[in-house]
N, C-alpha and C positions, 0 to 999 in steps of 0.2 A: 734584157739579155744582160750577162756581166763580163766582165773583163778577167778573165786567171791568169794569174801569172804562170808561167812553164811548169814551176816548181809544185803548184798545187792541182795539174791536172790529173784526172785519173779518166781510167777507160770507161767506154758508153756514155761520157758527154759528148753532146752534141753541140755542134759547130753552129754558132747564130749568121755570121757573115761566112763568105768565100775568103781562105786564106790561099796567098801565093807565096809559092816557098821558090826559090829560088837556087837550082843543084847545078851546079856545072854551067853548063850552058843552055842549060832545059829550065824550061818555067813549070812549076807545077800547079797545078790549081787543084784545091781540096776543098768539094762545095757545101757551101749552106747546108744546115743538115746533117750531117753526114756525121755516124758515131765515131769517136775519136777511139784507136786500138792501143794498145802501149808501144805499137812500132810507129805510127805514125807520130806517139807522143816524144818517142825517143829522136825520130825527123827532126820534128820541130826545135829539139832543143841542138841538135846538133848545126843547125843550120842560124842558130842564134834569135831564133824567135824570141820575143818578150812572154807574150802569151797570145791568146785569143779571146775573143767573145765566144759565152758559149750559152745554150737557151735554157733558161728557168722558169717555172711557174710566177714567183714571185714577181718578177722584174722584166718578164716578156715581154712586155709593150714600152718600157723605158729605153730612151736612144741615148746613150750615154752621148756627153760633149765631147768636141773631135779636140785632140790638141793644136795647138794651133802651128806647131812645129812636128815635121816627123822626124823620124833618130838620126836617119843619114846627115839629115843639116846639122842636127845639133852633134852627134861626135864629130865633125865635120869643124862647125865652128868653134868649139871644145878644144881640141887638136893645133889651131890653130892662136886661140889665146893662151894655152899653156904655153903654146912654143915661144911669143910673143913674149910674156911673163920672165919668161926662163930666162932668155936673154937681154933683160931691161938692165943688167949690174954688169958688171963687169966691163975690160976692155971688147969693144967691137968695132970694127971700120965702118966709114961712115957710109961704107955701100951695103953692109949688114943689117946698118940700125936702115936704112932708107926701106932695104926691103920688109924689116919688119914690118914699119910704118905702114906701107902699100897692102900687106897684108890685112892688114885692122881694116884699112880704108875698104877692101873690097869685101871684106866680110858684113861692113857696115852696110853696104851698099845693098847687101843682097838683104839686111834684115827688115832695114828700111822698105824694100820693094814688097817682102813677107809681111807686114802689117799693115802696108798700105794694099795690098792683092785681098787682104782679111779684113776690111777694117768693120765691118758689123759681127765680128766675133770677138768678144768677150776673152781676157786673159786667164786661162789658170794657168798661176805660177805655178803651182806645183807639177808643171809637167817637164820644169827645166831643172829640178833639183834634183840632189845626189847628197849619198849621207858623205862622201868622200870628194878629195881637189874643193872644196869647200870655195876657194877663190874664185876660181876657171866659172863655176854655177853659178855663183853670186853674181859675177860681172856681166853674164849673161840674160841672166833673169832681167839685171838692174836695165840694160839694156833694152830691152824687149819692154819689158812693161813702161819705160821714160818715154819711147816711142810711142806707145799706142795712146800713151797721156798726151802727149804732143800731137800727135795727128788728131785727138777729140778736139785740140787745143786750137786749131784750126792754123797748124805750122808749114808755113812752105816747104817745097821739096830742098830746098839751099840748108834751111832752119833746122828740118828733120836729119841730115846729113851730120850735120854741126852737133846737135843732141846726140845721136848714137855714137859717135867717136867720141864725144865728152864722156859718155855714160859706160860703154863699154871698157875705155880707161881708166875710170874714175876712180880705182883701186889700185893702180899702176905704183904708187908712193910705195905701199905695204911691202914690195921686194925689199925698200932698204930697210925695213923694220927688223931687226932680231927674230929669227924664225922660232922662237922656242916663246917670244912671248907673243906670237902671231896663234902657236896652236896650243900654247898652252889651258890644261884641262883643267883650268879652274878659275875664278874669276882674278881680272886684273887688279895689281895693287895699283894705288894714284901715282908713283910712280912710274910704272912700266904705260898707265894710260898716259902719262902725258908723252910717251915716247909716239905711242901710238897714234897722238893727238898730231903727229909732226908730216905722216904721212898725207897730207892734200899739197901742203908745201913741198915736200920729194915728188909728188905727180906731177907739179907745175915745172920741177927742174928736167922735169926726165922730157917733157913735153919740147922747152926752151932747149936742151941737149941734144933733141934730134929734128929740130928744125919746124917744129909745129909751131908755126908765130902767129895762127889766127888767135886774136884775143878774147874771143868769145867762147873756145875752145878752152883757153888756158883758166880765164874766170871760172867757169864751170866746174873745171878737175879741180882747182883749188878750193872753190866756195861750197862743195858739196855736202857739209856738214855743217854751213850757216844756219843759224835761223832768223825769222823775218822780227824777232824779239831783240839781236841782237846778244842772244846768250850760245850763239854757237861759235867754232871754230874755224880757222885759226887768228881772224882778224876779228871777229863780233862784229863782223857786218849788219847793218839792220837793213828791212824791207828795201830801202830805196835803193840799197847797195848793193845787195845781191840778183845776180847775173838770174835771168827768166831759166836757161837752161839748169842753172843750181838748185833751183826752188823744183823744179819737176824730175831729178835724180835725187834730191834729201827724200820726197816721198817713197818714191822706188826702193832707195836705198832703206830705208828704214821698216818698209812694207818687208822686202825679200829677207832682210835681217833678223827679224823678230818671228818669222812664220820658219825659218829653218831651225835644225837640229843641230847644235854647239854642243862639246863634250860638258860645258859648264850648265846647262840649262836645257830644258827640253821648249821644243817649238809653242810658239801658242797659236790659237786658231785664227784663220785669216779674219773671220769678223770680229775677234776681240783686239787685232791690231785697227784694222777700220775704225773702230771707236774710238782706239786710244788716237790714232790719225783725227778725227774727227774733233776730241776733245782737244786739239791743240792745233785746230787751227787759228789765227792769228796772235799765234806765241813760236810754235816750231814752224807752223808751214803758212804756206800761199792760201786762203781759201778757194780761190778759184783753181791750180791745182788738185787742190783735196777734192772738189765737184767733179773735176774729168777723171779722178782715177777712181772715187766711185763710181761712176757709169761705164767704165771700163773691166774692171775686175770678176772675177767669179768666184764668188767667196764658198759656196756650196756648188760645187758641177754637178747637173745631173747626170746620176750612174755611181757618183761618189756615195760610201759610208759614214754612216752617224752614231755615233753611242749615247744618249742619253745621262742626266746626273744619275738615275733608279737603275743604269746599268740595260735597258732595254736597245736595241739596235735597230737601223734602219734605211731604207737605201732612200738617196734625195730624188722624188721623183718632177720635181718643177721646182725653180728658184725665180720667179717674177719679181717675187720679192726680196732682191738679194741677201739678207742679213736674216730671213725666215722664210726656210722655204716649204715646200709642199713634201714630206715625205709619207714612205709606207713601211708599217711594221713590219722583219724579218720574223716576225713568233707569235701565234696567236695573240688576237684574234684577226694579226695580217691587215691592220687599220691604217685609212692614210688620214696623216693629219696636216692640218694646216695651219705651221705656227704661229702665223702672222693674222688669220682671220676667227681660227676658233680657241672662243674663250679657254675651253677646259683646258689648254694647253699653253696657258700664259705663265703657268709655273715651271714651263719643262724647259730645261737648260741642255744644249747640245756642251760637251764637256770633251770630246775627242772628231775626228773628222779623219776617213781612210781612203785614198784612191783607190784603195785595192783591200778585197775584204775577206778572211778566210773561213770563207762559205764553200770552199770546194767537197769536202765531204758530205755536205746536207743535198747537193746536185749530182751527185754521182748515181745517187739511187733514185732522181726523178725523172 
C-alpha cells in the first residue's frame, strides 16, 4: 500500500484501509477496497483529509510505519507552542505568564505519556516537520526526540517531565533575536551568528522572569549548545560540567535542524546526519546519548521512498539495519535489494528520501 496525498488522488484508485470521515454529527465510513470517485476525492478534500492509503501491486504487502503523533494532537500542540512563543516578549501580567507556563506544562505531560505509551515505536521525525513555522515544529520535534532518548536511557517520570519541559522551550530565547536574522534567507554573517548565540542565555532569563526556578531545567535550556569538548556556547562547558538534559537536547536539536529544509540550504538525509552525530561522539556529543539516539530513530521508515545516485527509485520494505534498508525497485525488474547484505549494492548510494512519492499517475491505471 502507498500513502497518496489528497492532491495526487485519482478516480478508480482503491482504498487499502477503511477511512473515517467526520461530517457534521455523522461519521461516514469509506470501506477498504472501494474505488474512489472524483466526488469522494472532493469530499475528502473538503473535510481536511490529508491523504489516504491506496492499493498497488508494487507495495501491496508493505505496511508503512505509523506516526507517533496523530494530526489532531500535533495541531493542538503546535497551536499551544505558537501561543506561548508569541507571548514570550513584551509586557504580560504575572497571571498571563503563569497561564502560558501552565499551558506548556500540560503539553509536556501529554508528550511524556505519548512517548511512554509507545516506547517500542521508533521515531520518524519527518512526521512532525513542515516547511513553515520552523521554530514551533522544531521545538516539538526536539521535545519528542529528546523524550524518546530519555526513555531509552531509563529516566524517571520526574526526569522525563523536566527534560520535556526543557526541550520544548529550548529555543524560547530566539524570540529576543531580531526577526530579520532568524528568517534570513542566506547564511549568517559572523556578527549575526554572535547575536544568535545569545539565545540560550535569553532562554534562561525567560525562565527566571516567569518563576521557573528549577535548576535542572535552567541548565538544560542555557546549555543545549554546549559540547563535551568545551567548544560549544555560551559558557564553553566541558563534559562533566554539562547537564545530562543538555546532552540529550543537543543531539535532538542538531538532528532535527540538519534534516530540516531551511531557506539557505537543503535538508541532509537522516542517515547522513546520523553518521555526522556518530563521527562527533566525544567531541560534540555524549556517547551514551548517541547510542540511545541511534536505537530510537527510524532513518528510513517502511513505506517511504528513496532515490539512488543513478536515478533509480525504490520503496523501503524493511529497515532492521537502520542505515542500510531493504528496498524494492519501482521500475523493471522490480527487484528487492538488501543494501546491507547484498554485495552488488555496496556502491549504491541513497541521495534522496521521500515520505510521499509522486506515483499517483502510475497507480491510477493499476
